[in-house]
N, CA, C and O atoms as a DFTB+ gen file, in Angstrom:
688 C
 N C O
     1  1     -36.357       0.330     -19.368
     2  2     -36.409       1.773     -18.973
     3  2     -36.849       1.578     -17.438
     4  3     -36.384       2.324     -16.576
     5  1     -37.687       0.633     -17.146
     6  2     -38.229       0.608     -15.703
     7  2     -37.050       0.144     -14.835
     8  3     -36.848       0.637     -13.725
     9  1     -36.190      -0.924     -15.429
    10  2     -35.106      -1.274     -14.421
    11  2     -33.985      -0.065     -14.363
    12  3     -33.350       0.139     -13.328
    13  1     -33.822       0.594     -15.367
    14  2     -33.004       1.916     -15.444
    15  2     -33.573       2.702     -14.150
    16  3     -32.853       2.922     -13.176
    17  1     -34.900       3.100     -14.219
    18  2     -35.277       4.024     -13.394
    19  2     -35.281       3.287     -11.849
    20  3     -35.279       4.032     -10.869
    21  1     -35.285       2.124     -11.700
    22  2     -35.538       1.436     -10.327
    23  2     -34.068       1.401      -9.839
    24  3     -33.816       1.272      -8.641
    25  1     -33.141       1.511     -10.739
    26  2     -31.770       1.300     -10.256
    27  2     -31.321       2.224      -9.207
    28  3     -31.446       3.426      -9.437
    29  1     -30.769       1.809      -7.985
    30  2     -30.605       2.659      -6.799
    31  2     -29.534       3.518      -7.194
    32  3     -28.655       3.146      -7.972
    33  1     -29.593       4.937      -6.554
    34  2     -28.860       5.926      -6.878
    35  2     -27.519       5.915      -6.160
    36  3     -27.633       5.909      -4.935
    37  1     -26.212       5.912      -6.656
    38  2     -25.056       5.724      -6.111
    39  2     -24.748       7.188      -5.280
    40  3     -24.664       8.292      -5.818
    41  1     -24.642       6.970      -4.200
    42  2     -24.308       8.269      -3.293
    43  2     -22.930       7.910      -3.103
    44  3     -22.511       6.756      -3.012
    45  1     -22.140       9.129      -3.040
    46  2     -20.813       9.210      -2.689
    47  2     -20.686       8.764      -1.268
    48  3     -21.508       8.967      -0.375
    49  1     -19.394       8.044      -1.163
    50  2     -19.241       7.582       0.197
    51  2     -18.481       8.496       1.148
    52  3     -18.438       8.305       2.363
    53  1     -17.911       9.458       0.541
    54  2     -17.016      10.288       1.241
    55  2     -15.540       9.920       1.126
    56  3     -15.192       8.926       0.489
    57  1     -14.673      10.724       1.743
    58  2     -12.985      10.347       1.701
    59  2     -12.918       9.210       2.738
    60  3     -13.549       9.256       3.794
    61  1     -12.131       8.200       2.386
    62  2     -11.731       7.264       3.259
    63  2     -11.126       7.744       4.526
    64  3     -10.255       8.613       4.486
    65  1     -11.647       7.086       5.970
    66  2     -10.910       7.594       7.013
    67  2     -10.067       6.708       7.655
    68  3     -10.287       6.252       8.777
    69  1      -8.946       6.413       6.853
    70  2      -7.960       5.210       7.254
    71  2      -7.598       5.523       8.781
    72  3      -7.428       4.561       9.531
    73  1      -7.480       6.751       9.245
    74  2      -7.150       6.793      10.581
    75  2      -7.916       6.382      11.580
    76  3      -7.424       5.879      12.590
    77  1      -9.282       6.557      11.403
    78  2     -10.283       6.063      12.276
    79  2     -10.441       4.493      12.156
    80  3     -10.831       3.829      13.117
    81  1     -10.131       3.946      10.970
    82  2     -10.188       2.452      11.071
    83  2      -8.819       2.063      11.764
    84  3      -8.849       0.984      12.356
    85  1      -7.739       2.692      11.789
    86  2      -6.417       2.090      12.446
    87  2      -6.651       2.443      13.963
    88  3      -6.138       1.753      14.844
    89  1      -7.350       3.414      14.213
    90  2      -7.591       3.518      15.794
    91  2      -8.606       2.621      16.286
    92  3      -8.594       2.244      17.457
    93  1      -9.433       2.280      15.506
    94  2     -10.223       0.984      16.025
    95  2      -9.484      -0.177      16.042
    96  3      -9.772      -0.991      16.919
    97  1      -8.540      -0.456      15.222
    98  2      -7.806      -1.750      15.457
    99  2      -6.980      -1.625      16.672
   100  3      -6.837      -2.536      17.487
   101  1      -6.470      -0.517      16.753
   102  2      -5.622      -0.125      18.048
   103  2      -6.400      -0.570      19.354
   104  3      -5.850      -1.338      20.142
   105  1      -7.653      -0.100      19.581
   106  2      -8.521      -0.438      20.604
   107  2      -9.136      -1.969      20.566
   108  3      -9.666      -2.440      21.573
   109  1      -9.044      -2.614      19.499
   110  2      -9.622      -3.917      19.344
   111  2      -8.848      -5.032      19.493
   112  3      -9.207      -6.065      20.059
   113  1      -7.503      -4.771      18.849
   114  2      -6.503      -6.047      18.672
   115  2      -5.696      -5.743      19.970
   116  3      -5.044      -4.700      20.015
   117  1      -5.705      -6.610      21.041
   118  2      -5.038      -6.361      22.399
   119  2      -3.783      -6.959      22.524
   120  3      -2.835      -6.475      23.143
   121  1      -3.801      -8.332      21.745
   122  2      -2.356      -9.191      21.948
   123  2      -1.695      -8.805      20.745
   124  3      -2.177      -8.485      19.658
   125  1      -0.397      -8.896      21.158
   126  2       0.647      -8.735      19.855
   127  2       0.239      -9.613      18.697
   128  3      -0.039     -10.805      18.827
   129  1       0.222      -9.033      17.700
   130  2      -0.168      -9.683      16.292
   131  2       0.394      -9.232      15.027
   132  3       0.839      -8.086      14.972
   133  1       0.429      -9.942      14.062
   134  2       0.908      -9.596      12.693
   135  2      -0.376      -9.038      12.037
   136  3      -1.409      -9.703      11.971
   137  1      -0.243      -7.648      11.505
   138  2      -1.470      -7.183      10.867
   139  2      -0.972      -6.789       9.539
   140  3       0.155      -6.321       9.375
   141  1      -1.936      -7.008       8.468
   142  2      -1.913      -6.756       7.126
   143  2      -2.919      -5.516       7.001
   144  3      -4.115      -5.719       7.207
   145  1      -2.445      -4.190       6.657
   146  2      -3.320      -3.356       6.326
   147  2      -3.327      -3.177       4.800
   148  3      -2.353      -2.904       4.097
   149  1      -4.548      -3.372       4.427
   150  2      -4.683      -3.533       2.902
   151  2      -5.421      -2.238       2.419
   152  3      -6.524      -1.997       2.910
   153  1      -4.980      -1.538       1.653
   154  2      -5.365      -0.208       1.232
   155  2      -4.830       0.373       0.127
   156  3      -3.766      -0.136      -0.225
   157  1      -5.290       1.414      -0.634
   158  2      -4.508       2.090      -1.527
   159  2      -3.952       3.377      -0.939
   160  3      -3.340       4.208      -1.610
   161  1      -4.219       3.489       0.415
   162  2      -3.715       4.720       1.433
   163  2      -3.993       6.046       0.949
   164  3      -3.361       7.027       1.341
   165  1      -5.010       6.105       0.027
   166  2      -5.256       7.511      -0.366
   167  2      -6.608       7.724       0.652
   168  3      -7.692       7.149       0.562
   169  1      -6.215       8.658       1.566
   170  2      -7.217       9.031       2.622
   171  2      -6.871      10.307       3.197
   172  3      -5.820      10.915       2.992
   173  1      -7.934      10.708       4.013
   174  2      -7.820      12.003       4.642
   175  2      -6.464      11.920       5.586
   176  3      -6.232      10.944       6.299
   177  1      -5.762      12.859       5.511
   178  2      -4.456      12.823       6.439
   179  2      -4.523      12.448       7.639
   180  3      -5.648      12.342       8.128
   181  1      -3.529      12.190       8.328
   182  2      -3.380      11.929       9.725
   183  2      -3.205      10.536      10.007
   184  3      -2.789      10.190      11.113
   185  1      -3.470       9.736       9.151
   186  2      -3.278       8.141       9.339
   187  2      -1.837       7.762       9.700
   188  3      -1.642       6.893      10.551
   189  1      -0.737       8.432       9.034
   190  2       0.557       8.089       9.216
   191  2       0.864       7.800      10.584
   192  3       1.469       6.771      10.886
   193  1       0.435       8.756      11.548
   194  2       0.967       8.626      12.945
   195  2       0.165       7.451      13.564
   196  3       0.714       6.643      14.313
   197  1      -0.976       7.384      13.276
   198  2      -1.656       6.174      13.867
   199  2      -1.286       4.792      13.641
   200  3      -1.354       3.874      14.459
   201  1      -0.804       4.735      12.186
   202  2      -0.184       3.506      11.653
   203  2       1.192       3.191      12.362
   204  3       1.577       2.055      12.642
   205  1       1.846       4.313      12.601
   206  2       3.229       4.189      13.410
   207  2       2.827       3.701      14.619
   208  3       3.455       2.683      14.908
   209  1       1.956       4.058      15.507
   210  2       1.666       3.813      16.792
   211  2       1.321       2.328      16.760
   212  3       1.660       1.605      17.697
   213  1       0.687       1.876      15.756
   214  2       0.253       0.328      15.616
   215  2       1.676      -0.481      15.803
   216  3       1.794      -1.441      16.564
   217  1       2.638       0.004      15.066
   218  2       3.782      -0.723      14.921
   219  2       4.521      -0.877      16.264
   220  3       5.304      -1.818      16.397
   221  1       4.338      -0.101      17.152
   222  2       4.884      -0.198      18.416
   223  2       4.656      -1.438      19.174
   224  3       5.540      -1.949      19.861
   225  1       3.349      -1.973      19.036
   226  2       2.729      -3.290      19.629
   227  2       2.559      -4.331      18.644
   228  3       2.344      -5.447      19.117
   229  1       2.605      -4.232      17.376
   230  2       2.337      -5.170      16.437
   231  2       3.364      -5.088      15.224
   232  3       4.079      -4.128      14.936
   233  1       3.267      -6.360      14.558
   234  2       4.060      -6.347      13.274
   235  2       3.214      -6.158      12.167
   236  3       2.458      -7.016      11.712
   237  1       3.378      -4.869      11.693
   238  2       2.551      -4.232      10.780
   239  2       3.013      -4.335       9.195
   240  3       4.040      -3.752       8.847
   241  1       2.422      -4.905       8.477
   242  2       2.814      -4.884       6.890
   243  2       1.645      -4.060       6.132
   244  3       0.474      -4.439       6.124
   245  1       2.110      -2.883       5.498
   246  2       1.304      -2.372       4.749
   247  2       1.182      -2.994       3.302
   248  3       2.178      -3.165       2.598
   249  1      -0.037      -3.305       2.920
   250  2      -0.379      -4.029       1.511
   251  2      -1.080      -2.903       0.693
   252  3      -2.293      -2.711       0.770
   253  1      -0.278      -2.200      -0.063
   254  2      -0.691      -1.117      -0.908
   255  2      -0.992      -1.586      -2.317
   256  3      -0.225      -2.127      -3.114
   257  1      -2.306      -1.255      -2.462
   258  2      -3.165      -1.644      -3.961
   259  2      -2.896      -0.430      -4.863
   260  3      -3.000       0.685      -4.352
   261  1      -2.591      -0.534      -6.031
   262  2      -2.606       0.613      -6.923
   263  2      -2.777       0.034      -8.186
   264  3      -2.526      -1.138      -8.465
   265  1      -3.292       1.048      -9.075
   266  2      -3.503       0.848     -10.596
   267  2      -2.520       1.692     -11.143
   268  3      -2.379       2.881     -10.856
   269  1      -1.673       0.880     -12.144
   270  2      -0.664       1.501     -12.990
   271  2      -1.174       2.918     -13.702
   272  3      -0.422       3.889     -13.780
   273  1      -2.434       2.925     -14.174
   274  2      -3.106       4.052     -14.645
   275  2      -3.268       5.058     -13.856
   276  3      -3.695       6.093     -14.368
   277  1      -2.978       5.037     -12.404
   278  2      -3.037       6.074     -11.634
   279  2      -1.584       6.999     -11.819
   280  3      -1.469       8.184     -11.505
   281  1      -0.664       6.247     -12.332
   282  2       0.593       6.803     -12.321
   283  2       0.976       7.456     -13.880
   284  3       1.723       8.430     -13.964
   285  1       0.481       6.918     -14.883
   286  2       0.687       7.362     -16.242
   287  2      -0.419       7.215     -17.037
   288  3      -0.630       6.125     -17.568
   289  1      -1.237       8.244     -17.220
   290  2      -2.384       8.439     -18.073
   291  2      -2.155       7.907     -19.458
   292  3      -1.160       8.408     -19.984
   293  1      -2.822       6.999     -20.223
   294  2      -2.686       6.874     -21.711
   295  2      -3.330       7.873     -22.490
   296  3      -4.229       8.514     -21.945
   297  1      -3.041       8.107     -23.620
   298  2      -3.597       8.962     -24.645
   299  2      -5.009       8.410     -25.085
   300  3      -5.072       7.686     -26.079
   301  1      -6.176       8.744     -24.347
   302  2      -7.452       8.353     -24.900
   303  2      -8.364       9.226     -25.362
   304  3      -9.523       8.849     -25.535
   305  1      -7.992      10.466     -25.618
   306  2      -8.887      11.542     -25.865
   307  2      -9.674      12.107     -24.738
   308  3      -9.223      12.134     -23.593
   309  1     -10.793      12.536     -25.042
   310  2     -11.730      12.938     -23.967
   311  2     -12.292      11.981     -23.108
   312  3     -12.879      11.037     -23.636
   313  1     -12.217      12.051     -21.721
   314  2     -12.400      10.948     -20.796
   315  2     -13.209      11.637     -19.726
   316  3     -12.860      12.750     -19.335
   317  1     -14.335      10.997     -19.203
   318  2     -15.102      11.336     -18.018
   319  2     -14.483      10.537     -16.683
   320  3     -14.611       9.321     -16.543
   321  1     -13.883      11.289     -15.845
   322  2     -13.222      10.739     -14.610
   323  2     -14.392      10.877     -13.456
   324  3     -14.996      11.945     -13.353
   325  1     -14.659       9.887     -12.689
   326  2     -15.353      10.091     -11.500
   327  2     -14.625       9.499     -10.368
   328  3     -14.112       8.380     -10.359
   329  1     -14.633      10.458      -9.309
   330  2     -14.025      10.024      -7.938
   331  2     -15.092       9.205      -7.338
   332  3     -16.277       9.483      -7.157
   333  1     -14.341       8.004      -7.033
   334  2     -15.488       6.944      -6.269
   335  2     -15.719       7.432      -4.821
   336  3     -16.712       7.019      -4.221
   337  1     -14.852       8.297      -4.221
   338  2     -15.430       8.777      -2.838
   339  2     -16.328       9.693      -2.825
   340  3     -17.314       9.651      -2.089
   341  1     -16.051      10.714      -3.728
   342  2     -16.857      12.076      -3.547
   343  2     -17.914      12.121      -4.568
   344  3     -18.880      12.864      -4.397
   345  1     -17.783      11.202      -5.877
   346  2     -18.740      11.257      -6.797
   347  2     -18.723      12.358      -7.842
   348  3     -19.557      12.514      -8.735
   349  1     -17.556      13.165      -7.578
   350  2     -17.314      14.287      -8.371
   351  2     -16.956      13.745      -9.742
   352  3     -16.299      12.717      -9.904
   353  1     -17.453      14.540     -10.761
   354  2     -16.979      14.015     -12.242
   355  2     -16.332      15.229     -13.052
   356  3     -16.727      16.393     -12.996
   357  1     -15.474      14.841     -13.667
   358  2     -14.556      15.643     -14.574
   359  2     -14.122      15.191     -15.726
   360  3     -13.645      14.061     -15.834
   361  1     -14.247      16.084     -16.793
   362  2     -14.026      15.655     -18.209
   363  2     -12.538      16.195     -18.479
   364  3     -12.216      17.367     -18.285
   365  1     -11.787      15.329     -18.889
   366  2     -10.328      15.747     -19.109
   367  2      -9.908      15.269     -20.550
   368  3     -10.458      14.275     -21.023
   369  1      -8.972      15.936     -21.239
   370  2      -8.412      15.418     -22.365
   371  2      -7.155      14.871     -22.400
   372  3      -6.150      15.578     -22.476
   373  1      -7.125      13.728     -22.354
   374  2      -5.833      12.784     -22.285
   375  2      -5.015      12.801     -23.344
   376  3      -3.888      12.309     -23.400
   377  1      -5.739      13.513     -24.392
   378  2      -4.636      13.794     -25.819
   379  2      -3.470      14.751     -25.592
   380  3      -2.414      14.668     -26.220
   381  1      -3.749      15.752     -24.565
   382  2      -3.054      16.764     -24.248
   383  2      -1.831      16.469     -23.589
   384  3      -1.836      16.125     -22.407
   385  1      -0.618      16.589     -24.350
   386  2       0.546      16.167     -23.639
   387  2       0.952      16.801     -22.426
   388  3       1.607      16.232     -21.553
   389  1       0.513      18.121     -22.371
   390  2       0.783      18.986     -21.164
   391  2       0.061      18.350     -19.943
   392  3       0.657      18.116     -18.892
   393  1      -1.177      18.101     -20.130
   394  2      -2.114      17.492     -19.321
   395  2      -1.434      16.144     -18.692
   396  3      -1.446      15.916     -17.483
   397  1      -0.937      15.422     -19.501
   398  2      -0.421      14.005     -19.183
   399  2       0.958      14.321     -18.325
   400  3       1.237      13.683     -17.310
   401  1       1.752      15.336     -18.832
   402  2       2.817      15.662     -17.891
   403  2       2.456      16.132     -16.551
   404  3       3.066      15.676     -15.584
   405  1       1.575      16.951     -16.404
   406  2       1.127      17.266     -15.121
   407  2       0.490      16.386     -14.337
   408  3       0.647      16.477     -13.120
   409  1      -0.304      15.421     -14.860
   410  2      -0.894      14.398     -14.188
   411  2       0.309      13.277     -13.780
   412  3       0.125      12.628     -12.751
   413  1       1.345      13.076     -14.447
   414  2       2.340      12.225     -14.172
   415  2       3.242      12.816     -13.026
   416  3       3.812      12.083     -12.219
   417  1       3.340      14.274     -13.005
   418  2       4.173      14.824     -11.956
   419  2       3.363      14.816     -10.606
   420  3       3.956      14.707      -9.532
   421  1       2.125      14.922     -10.677
   422  2       1.252      15.038      -9.581
   423  2       1.167      13.708      -8.828
   424  3       1.046      13.570      -7.611
   425  1       1.257      12.679      -9.834
   426  2       1.182      11.300      -9.336
   427  2       2.440      10.982      -8.605
   428  3       2.448      10.397      -7.522
   429  1       3.553      11.410      -9.268
   430  2       4.951      11.152      -8.549
   431  2       5.056      11.773      -7.269
   432  3       5.528      11.167      -6.307
   433  1       4.613      13.036      -7.196
   434  2       4.469      13.727      -5.728
   435  2       3.759      12.851      -4.940
   436  3       4.311      12.422      -3.928
   437  1       2.682      12.517      -5.200
   438  2       1.805      11.592      -4.397
   439  2       2.392      10.300      -3.816
   440  3       2.279       9.935      -2.646
   441  1       3.044       9.654      -4.813
   442  2       3.775       8.473      -4.690
   443  2       4.723       8.739      -3.639
   444  3       4.666       8.103      -2.586
   445  1       5.700       9.741      -3.867
   446  2       6.781       9.872      -3.040
   447  2       6.304      10.325      -1.574
   448  3       6.881       9.913      -0.568
   449  1       5.370      11.074      -1.531
   450  2       4.845      11.395      -0.215
   451  2       4.223      10.117       0.449
   452  3       4.503       9.917       1.631
   453  1       3.475       9.311      -0.150
   454  2       2.946       7.942       0.500
   455  2       3.949       7.174       0.937
   456  3       3.926       6.748       2.092
   457  1       5.064       6.860       0.005
   458  2       6.268       6.116       0.280
   459  2       7.046       6.469       1.604
   460  3       7.544       5.679       2.406
   461  1       7.030       7.865       1.641
   462  2       7.897       8.476       2.838
   463  2       7.091       8.388       4.119
   464  3       7.669       8.253       5.197
   465  1       5.646       8.468       4.021
   466  2       4.824       8.269       5.077
   467  2       4.755       6.817       5.626
   468  3       4.694       6.639       6.843
   469  1       4.762       5.757       4.739
   470  2       4.866       4.406       5.141
   471  2       6.132       4.101       5.631
   472  3       6.165       3.251       6.520
   473  1       7.311       4.654       5.217
   474  2       8.772       4.508       5.728
   475  2       8.622       5.115       7.241
   476  3       8.930       4.450       8.231
   477  1       8.200       6.230       7.300
   478  2       8.207       6.931       8.685
   479  2       7.479       6.223       9.601
   480  3       7.974       6.127      10.724
   481  1       6.281       5.634       9.364
   482  2       5.431       4.866      10.153
   483  2       6.178       3.387      10.659
   484  3       5.683       2.683      11.539
   485  1       7.392       3.070       9.977
   486  2       8.175       1.889      10.256
   487  2       7.386       0.602       9.787
   488  3       7.309      -0.389      10.512
   489  1       6.812       0.668       8.553
   490  2       6.110      -0.482       8.236
   491  2       6.604      -1.150       7.140
   492  3       7.057      -0.447       6.237
   493  1       6.623      -2.508       6.993
   494  2       7.097      -3.041       5.601
   495  2       5.796      -2.981       4.682
   496  3       4.625      -3.118       5.038
   497  1       6.233      -2.775       3.586
   498  2       5.193      -2.340       2.456
   499  2       5.370      -3.305       1.276
   500  3       6.452      -3.403       0.698
   501  1       4.326      -3.991       0.942
   502  2       4.045      -4.823      -0.307
   503  2       3.183      -3.969      -1.079
   504  3       2.078      -3.615      -0.669
   505  1       3.713      -3.600      -2.295
   506  2       2.852      -2.898      -3.202
   507  2       2.337      -3.916      -4.425
   508  3       3.091      -4.600      -5.117
   509  1       1.183      -3.871      -4.511
   510  2       0.345      -4.712      -5.515
   511  2      -0.335      -3.881      -6.539
   512  3      -1.258      -3.108      -6.281
   513  1       0.184      -4.089      -7.744
   514  2      -0.589      -3.461      -8.894
   515  2      -1.671      -4.388      -9.375
   516  3      -1.572      -5.603      -9.204
   517  1      -2.660      -3.857      -9.949
   518  2      -3.819      -4.468     -10.320
   519  2      -3.464      -5.435     -11.611
   520  3      -4.201      -6.351     -11.974
   521  1      -2.322      -5.114     -12.191
   522  2      -1.943      -6.167     -13.260
   523  2      -0.963      -7.008     -12.721
   524  3      -0.423      -7.781     -13.512
   525  1      -0.597      -7.029     -11.490
   526  2       0.609      -7.932     -11.037
   527  2       0.043      -9.348     -10.897
   528  3      -1.152      -9.585     -10.722
   529  1       1.008     -10.263     -10.990
   530  2       0.613     -11.619     -10.698
   531  2       0.872     -11.655      -9.133
   532  3       2.006     -11.551      -8.665
   533  1      -0.337     -11.821      -8.317
   534  2      -0.281     -11.986      -7.038
   535  2       0.605     -12.665      -6.284
   536  3       1.193     -12.141      -5.337
   537  1       0.775     -13.960      -6.670
   538  2       1.666     -14.965      -6.040
   539  2       3.205     -14.621      -6.368
   540  3       4.078     -14.899      -5.546
   541  1       3.464     -14.094      -7.424
   542  2       4.975     -13.678      -7.634
   543  2       5.260     -12.358      -6.693
   544  3       6.292     -12.211      -6.038
   545  1       4.233     -11.478      -6.738
   546  2       4.696     -10.328      -5.790
   547  2       4.866     -10.687      -4.221
   548  3       5.690     -10.088      -3.530
   549  1       4.075     -11.649      -3.734
   550  2       4.083     -12.134      -2.501
   551  2       5.306     -12.801      -2.128
   552  3       5.904     -12.588      -1.073
   553  1       5.695     -13.693      -3.111
   554  2       7.005     -14.568      -3.017
   555  2       8.227     -13.512      -2.980
   556  3       9.155     -13.662      -2.185
   557  1       8.168     -12.407      -3.915
   558  2       9.184     -11.566      -4.075
   559  2       9.310     -10.891      -2.579
   560  3      10.422     -10.781      -2.063
   561  1       8.235     -10.488      -1.972
   562  2       8.301      -9.682      -0.792
   563  2       8.710     -10.667       0.349
   564  3       9.438     -10.226       1.238
   565  1       8.316     -11.914       0.391
   566  2       8.765     -12.647       1.567
   567  2      10.279     -12.670       1.330
   568  3      11.012     -12.215       2.208
   569  1      10.811     -13.187       0.160
   570  2      12.226     -13.286      -0.109
   571  2      12.999     -12.108       0.435
   572  3      13.968     -12.297       1.171
   573  1      12.564     -10.791       0.063
   574  2      13.282      -9.709       0.579
   575  2      13.207      -9.612       2.130
   576  3      14.208      -9.356       2.799
   577  1      12.146      -9.797       2.599
   578  2      12.173      -9.920       3.996
   579  2      13.101     -10.861       4.793
   580  3      13.701     -10.636       5.844
   581  1      13.065     -12.051       3.973
   582  2      14.365     -12.954       4.687
   583  2      15.695     -12.437       4.750
   584  3      16.431     -12.424       5.737
   585  1      15.948     -11.981       3.515
   586  2      17.269     -11.327       3.220
   587  2      17.486     -10.223       4.156
   588  3      18.611     -10.048       4.623
   589  1      16.424      -9.400       4.497
   590  2      16.701      -8.474       5.212
   591  2      17.082      -8.922       6.781
   592  3      17.998      -8.444       7.450
   593  1      16.202      -9.899       7.167
   594  2      16.353     -10.566       8.391
   595  2      17.679     -11.099       8.508
   596  3      18.374     -10.766       9.468
   597  1      18.146     -11.966       7.550
   598  2      19.493     -12.495       7.567
   599  2      20.707     -11.340       7.660
   600  3      21.752     -11.562       8.271
   601  1      20.460     -10.235       7.057
   602  2      21.461      -9.073       7.182
   603  2      21.475      -8.546       8.626
   604  3      22.500      -8.219       9.224
   605  1      20.225      -8.500       9.122
   606  2      20.139      -7.907      10.512
   607  2      20.749      -8.726      11.575
   608  3      21.111      -8.172      12.613
   609  1      20.899     -10.015      11.408
   610  2      21.344     -11.026      12.390
   611  2      22.708     -11.579      11.987
   612  3      23.220     -12.593      12.460
   613  1      23.272     -10.719      10.979
   614  2      24.803     -11.267      10.709
   615  2      25.569     -10.552      11.703
   616  3      25.265      -9.467      12.199
   617  1      26.607     -11.264      11.957
   618  2      27.477     -10.500      13.122
   619  2      28.770     -10.075      12.592
   620  3      29.699      -9.677      13.295
   621  1      28.787     -10.171      11.372
   622  2      30.295      -9.481      10.720
   623  2      31.145     -10.355      10.307
   624  3      32.002      -9.976       9.509
   625  1      31.125     -11.576      10.691
   626  2      32.236     -12.698      10.534
   627  2      31.631     -13.737       9.700
   628  3      30.443     -14.043       9.792
   629  1      32.538     -14.328       8.807
   630  2      31.846     -15.779       8.144
   631  2      31.759     -16.706       9.118
   632  3      32.431     -16.573      10.140
   633  1      30.921     -17.773       8.938
   634  2      30.773     -18.637       9.894
   635  2      31.848     -19.836       9.660
   636  3      31.961     -20.224       8.497
   637  1      32.556     -20.387      10.545
   638  2      33.264     -21.509      10.433
   639  2      32.584     -22.841      10.394
   640  3      31.434     -22.965      10.815
   641  1      33.247     -23.809       9.914
   642  2      32.433     -25.344       9.777
   643  2      32.040     -25.502      11.172
   644  3      30.862     -25.822      11.324
   645  1      32.733     -25.357      12.218
   646  2      32.182     -25.625      13.583
   647  2      30.899     -24.753      13.883
   648  3      29.978     -25.238      14.540
   649  1      30.855     -23.682      13.480
   650  2      29.576     -22.884      13.730
   651  2      28.386     -23.490      12.869
   652  3      27.224     -23.589      13.262
   653  1      28.846     -23.857      11.695
   654  2      27.691     -24.467      10.937
   655  2      27.326     -25.730      11.515
   656  3      26.124     -25.961      11.640
   657  1      28.208     -26.628      11.906
   658  2      27.871     -27.854      12.624
   659  2      26.937     -27.737      13.895
   660  3      25.899     -28.383      14.042
   661  1      27.490     -26.755      14.857
   662  2      26.770     -26.311      15.997
   663  2      25.294     -25.930      15.545
   664  3      24.366     -26.469      16.147
   665  1      25.076     -25.208      14.722
   666  2      23.696     -24.777      14.206
   667  2      22.939     -25.888      13.679
   668  3      21.717     -25.935      13.822
   669  1      23.574     -26.759      13.094
   670  2      22.783     -27.885      12.474
   671  2      22.411     -29.109      13.692
   672  3      21.419     -29.837      13.655
   673  1      23.280     -29.117      14.560
   674  2      22.866     -29.860      15.739
   675  2      21.829     -29.140      16.521
   676  3      20.909     -29.772      17.040
   677  1      21.920     -27.962      16.624
   678  2      20.790     -27.292      17.415
   679  2      19.581     -27.579      16.866
   680  3      18.633     -27.750      17.632
   681  1      19.403     -27.680      15.520
   682  2      18.265     -27.743      14.985
   683  2      17.638     -28.955      15.004
   684  3      16.425     -29.032      14.807
   685  1      18.397     -30.019      15.243
   686  2      18.068     -31.331      15.283
   687  2      17.287     -31.592      16.707
   688  3      16.880     -32.718      16.990
């Protein structure tokens, strides 16, 4: 009981201010760099524009972390949910199919808006689920970037044997 009473009270941290963090990066990182912004991107609005501004100087990759349970709520009965940023608690009935449908629809709207914001910012996005194999996800992402780079550099005509030979000699 004494240890429980002595336990520090967890105070809510407030909403994440991703925009402010990105502004700080703009002012701090002066040389052209490769930046990896690791976040769930659930933040106060306005970060999209600042992220886009970062891409004008830097190569930016958004590494988005998410939990699949944020998309599709399982049927667990009554559950107390707590917002980690505000501390607000809410008891919900996950057994109610209507509630689960509304939850899934709201999650889909949030996902769609988030993906659109990341695309408008012009960043490559690596999405990592909490139940993903990290190494496999990173390998898939790098393979996709290589393919995109090859397509962007393709001139529309097949390479001849002499083109391959010239490229091979240049590499030596």
